[in-house]
N, C-alpha and C positions, 0 to 999 in steps of 0.2 A: 316673292318667298318670305321678304323679312317683315309684309303684314301677316301671312300665316304662323311665322313664327311666333309672332308677336303674338296672337291670338289664342294660341294654343299653350303658348309657356306662362307658368303662373308670373305674372308680377311681382316686385317684392313688396312683401308686406300681406300680400291680399289673401293667406291664411292665417294671420296671425290672430284677428276673431275666433275664430272655431280652435285657435291650439290654445287660447289663454281659458277658454273656457273647459277645452279637453281635460279629464283626470286622470295624471299619469299615475301610475304602482295603484293602479284604482283595487285590482283584485289582491295586492298583496294586506293592504291599508285594513281594507274590509274581512280577508282571514281575519285579521286580528280583533277586528272589530266585530264580525257578528255573533261571534258564542259568548262574547261579553254581554253584548246589545241583549240577548235572550236572559242572558243570568240578569241583568237590569231589571229586566221585564218583565222576567218571574218573580223580583222583590219585591216590585211595585205592584205584580198582582196581587200578594198578598195583604197591604194596605186596602188595593182599591176592590178585592174581594169584600173584604169586612166591612170597607164605603158602599158597598152595593145591598148588600144582605141588612146592613143596620137599616141601610136608609126604608128597609120594608118594616123594621121595627117601630121607628118613630124619628120625627125630624128632630127629635129633641138629642136621641143618639147618634143621629147622626152627625151633630152639630157639636158633640160631646168628642167623637172618636174622631172630626178633625179637627178641635182646638187640643185633643190628648196628644196624636200624633203631630203636631205642629212644636206641641210642649216638648214631647220627646226626642221629637231631633233636633230641634235644636239644643238643647242639653248635651247631644250626643254629638251635635256641631263642633261643642269644647273640645274633643278627642278624634272625632272621623279623622282629619287628614293627619293627625298628628301618628295616627294608624296606619294610613294609607302610604305614609311615607317611605316608609319600606319597600313599596316599588319604586322610588326613584331611586332608591338606592341599587336594590335589587339590579332594574334595570342597565344603571351606568355597567358597576360593575359586572353583567354580566357580557356586554358590550364589550368588556377590558377582556374579556375568557379568566377574570378571576376566580372561579368556582368558591375557593376559603371566605370569600370577603362575603358571596352570595350567603352564604351559610351564617356568617357570623352576624351580619345584620338583620338577618331573617329573625333570627335566634332575638336581640334584641330588641325588633320592630314587637315579638310576640310577651317582651316584661312588658313594655311599654302602654299595649292590648292590654292588661292583665291588671296593670295600674290601673288603668284609665276608668274602663268596665266595672272595677271594684268602686270608683267615686261617683262613677253615673246611678249607680244600682242605690247607694244612698243618694241622689239626689232625687231620682223618682219616687223612694219610701217617703220624701219628707215634703214633695210637690205639693201638698194640701196646704202649707205657711204662704204658697206663693201665689196659690189660685185668685183668691179676694179680689189679689191686684187686676185681674182681667176684668172684675166688673158687669161680667157674665151671668145671669140667672144663677138661682144656687142652684133646681138640678140641673145647670148644666155643670155647674161645677162639680159639684156630686159625685157625678159619670163619668167625666174626665178625670178624677183623681181615681177611680177605680182602673178606669183604661192604664192610664200614666201607670200606678203602680203595678200592673200583671205586665204589660209591658217591658217596660224598667228589670225584671227579673232577669231579663236575657240577654241584657247589657254588655257582662265578659264575654259572651259568646260573638256577637256582634263584632264589637271591636277585634277579637281572634281570627274572625270571618276576614276582615279587612287587613290586618298584616296577611293573613296568608296568601290572600290573594294577589298582594304587593308580592311575594316569593313565584306564584305560578304569572302572575301575567308580567311581570320585570323578566321572567324569559322567557316569555311569550308562546307562553304553555295555556293552554284558554281552555283545555276540556273539562279540567276539575273546575274550577267556578261554575263552568254552564252545568255539568251534571250536579253539582250540588244545590242549586239555586232551582232549577228545575224540579229536584225530588224534594226540596222542603218548599215549594208551591204546591206542590201536588199533595202535601199534607197538610197544608196550610186550611186548602181550601173544606179536605175532609172533614177539620177539625174546626171549622167557620161554622159548617151545615150542619154536624153532631152538636157542638156546644152552644149557639148561637140560641137557635131554635126546641133543640133537646132533641128528645128519640126515645121512645118506649121502648129499645131494646129488642134482643132476639129471642124465643124462650129453645132452652134444649138442658133436656136432662132435669127436666122440673124447675130448673131455674132461670133468673132471667138476665143475659148478660150484656154488658158495655150500655146499657139505661142513662138515659144522662136529663134533670131536669132542662129547661130555657136559660141558659145564662146572662142571655140580651151580651151587652157589650161587654163583660166579663169573658165570655164564651172568648168572643174575637178576641181578645189582645190574649190570653191563652194560648190561644189557637196559634199567632204569629209565634210566640216567644218561645213553643216550644218546637216552630219550624225554623228558627235563624237558630235555634239550638242544634237541631241537624244541621244546618249548613255549616256550623262550626266542624262540628265531628267528622263529616263526608272530610270537607276540609285539611283536616289535620293527618285521619289516615291515607289519603292519597300523598300527604306530602314524605309520609314514614315509611312508602310504597317500596318493598323491594327496588326497585328499579331506578330510583331515583338515592339509593344509598350510597352507590361506589364516589359517585360523583361530589353531593352535597355534605352528608351525612347528618342528617339535620335529628335522626333518632338518638344521637350523642348527642345528649344536654350540654349547651355552655351555659358558663357564669355569666351573668350581670358584668358585661363591660364597659362599666363609665366612660371613660372615651370615646366612644362608638356611642350611646345612648347619651353622650350630651351633645356628640355631632347632628344626631336624628330630631335632636329635640330645636337644635339652631335653625338647622333647613325646614323641621315640618311646623315649628312653632304658628311663625307668618303664618300659613297655610289651613292650621286650624284654626285661628282667629278669622282667618277671611270665611272662610268654613260657617263658622259662631253669626260674624256679624251678617253674612247673608240671611244664615237662619236664623235668628233672633230678630234681622229686618222683617222678616215675612211671619213671626210670629207676633208684634207689633202688628204689623197689615192685619193680622187676623184679627187679634183684640180691637183693635178699632173698628170693624166693618161690626164684629159681634155686638157692637153697642147698641148698633143700628136694629138688633133684633135675632133671632132664630130661624129666619127667612132670608136672608141676607147672610147671616152667617154657611148657613147652609149651602146655598147658591154658590160662596165661592169658593166653599171645599170641592165642590162638584167642580170645578174650572181649574182646582190644585188637580183633582185628580185627572181631568183631561188633558192638563201640561204635563203630565208626567207620561204623560206617553207619549210625547216628543221626547220632552228634555230627557229621560231614560236610552233613548234608542243615540240621542245627541253625548249621551253622557258614554256610553260605550265606544263612540267616534272620538273621545274627550282622552278616554285610557289609551286607545289604540297610538293617538298624538302623542302622549306623554310616554307611553312605554320607546315609541318609536325616536322621538326624541333623546330620551336619554341612552337610549341604545345609540347611537349614530355621535351623541357626544363621545359615552363614554371611550367608542371605538377611532374619538379624535377628528372628526368630519361634520362641524358645524353649519356647516355648507349645506351637505345633502341634510342633517336634522329639519334646516330653513324649507329647503327643498320639500320634504314628506309633507310639512305643518301647513304651506298654500294650499297641498291636493289635497287635506283632511278638510278645509275649513271650503274648499271648493264640493265636498262631499255634505259637507252640513248645509251650506247652503241648498243646492237643490234637492235635500233633503227635508226642510225646512219651507223650503216651497210647495214640496208635492202635500203636506201637513197643512202647509193654509189653504191649498184650495179643498181637499177633505173636511176640513171643521167648516169654513163658508160653506161647501152645498149640503151639509148636514147638520147646520146651527139649528133648524127647527126641532132637531129629535133627538140630538145625542142625550140632552141632559134625561132623558127620560129612559134609560138607563140605570139611572144611578136614582129615581123616585119618580112618583107619582102625585106627589102635592102639587098642584096648583098652581098656588101661590111661587114655589121653587120653582115651577115649569116658565112662570112667564117671564123669567130674567132670564133664561138661560139662551137665546137666538142672541140676546145685544153681549153678553160675558162669552160665547162661544166667538162672536167675530174680534171680539177683543184679545181673545185668547189667540186667535191666530196670527196678529202683528206680534203680540209677545212673548208668544214660543220665538221668532226669528232673532230678535235679542236677545234673547236668553241663552239661543244658543251661540251665536260668537260669544258671548260672554263665557260660557263654558266650553269652547275650544281654546283659546285664548289663555284661559285658566291653565288649563290642562298641557298644552305646550311648556309654558313658565316654569309651571311646576314641576313636569320632565328637566329642566334646565336645572331645577332647584332656583330659580327667579320665582320665591314665595313673597321677598317682604313686598317688591311692587305690587305684586296682586292685592297684598293686607289691605294696604293704604289707598288701595283705587276703591277696594272692595267700602272702607270706611266713610271714604269722602260721599260717595254717592247712596251706599246706605241709610245712613245714619247724616249725612246731610242734607240730605233730598229729598229720597223716597220715604223714609217714615214721618218730615215735618209734613209735607205735600199731604201725605194718607189724612194727617190729624187734620189739616186745614180742610181737605174736603172733604172728608166724613162727618170728624165731633164738629169742630168750627161752623163750616158751611152746611153744615144737614145736608150732605151729599148723599147719594146713592154710591152701589155697591158698583157700580158700569164705571162713575167717576174717580174710584178708587182703584180701578184697572186699568183706566189710562194714564193714570201718574205714575202707577207704577209701570207702564211702559216706557214711558219715558225716563227714567230713573233709569233703565237695564240698558232701555240703548244707548245713553249717555256712558254706562261702566262699561260697555260691550264696546265702545269706542277706542275707548283710551287703553283698553289690553291690547285690542288690535295696534296700536299706534307702539305699541312697546313692542309687538313682535316684530312689523317693520322695523323699528330703528335696529334692530340685531343685538340689543346691548344685552341680550342673555344669554348672546355664544359664548362669554368668557369666563362664564361664574364656575366655581369650585366648590365642589362642597366634600370630599374629601381632604381631611386636612388630619 
């Protein structure tokens, strides 16, 4: 009997490893993350559709759109996380059940977004002053400016979208961002086909309607800007819907509240600098790769597009982790916030492993989606392998940043990003590509090392638990 009992009863620790691998509250996390993933993917598709269609125009147009997109997003990143910080304040206020504070900080976030967008629009218009610093060929610079100028026309709408998404996601209302993102992406596809390649129009009543000349890269940028504006309009309309008026009364305009704005800037500015340091670092990476020629630049741009399908779903998980962290801290339960953070890490790990397996299996074919240039295709298999490793490290970095941001621990993430992006990533890329004359594969291997170290340091911050006691409301 003793031996039977011993054989049939679980030994202490027998189920420890399976339990460690099991994701708890997975459905709850994914219920919040999935619509955000759909939203992020739809936004990524705007740039991806531009890239795929311009790849059929010319490699120069493809490279210019890549460089223009990086430059535009690098400048946007000066303010993106400042506009997004609305979500941190809304999530913690929502966790406390304080609808008045939700409304208060949403309106102040909108004022920050409008001011940020106007600055970005001006930067885009005058971007031709800095393009010579990229040392790219003259034809690439010319097309890059065209792309940036028209993309920047929607800067205010883009920043408003980030602030409004903070209002919705901080309250775990994911429907509006998802609907807005899908609708805007659908419009972008139609506009891209119409404006990039042109259309002879439709004859009706003796007249030709909707005819448009082939505008190439200019048409791609215009289409994306119109779609970004539509995204913001849908979110604003939803926020003013009758079923939200009684609780949040966003239809009643609030005056600028300087103490609240200062509070948001205090917490959001380090996060904004983190985003800028990350994007400007990748911008310098793109510039250094571009000095090797149009073909390596185009291949690197396709690699970024490939990675976007990995990090945008991970961004959905990151957003979910940030919202859940804010909600639980707001309700006075930091231990529960840490528990949900660990489960989100697990989901991110499993997703990254699946992506890596798919990319490795399809490494000889993925680049054909974007281009038929044989020189670019020759670089595809190697870059796909590097991307498979890179996206895992980038995922750890993103998830850690999201959890810490939800707690208001933004200064640490900024300092870590500064250290590894500008202390390692940029110098290493310059050394490998410019000084040593290395190829684009060496550049991406160096990037993987820098992001692995950055992700590890941010993960260690989460494990330390120092983020639990940070107070954002003053």
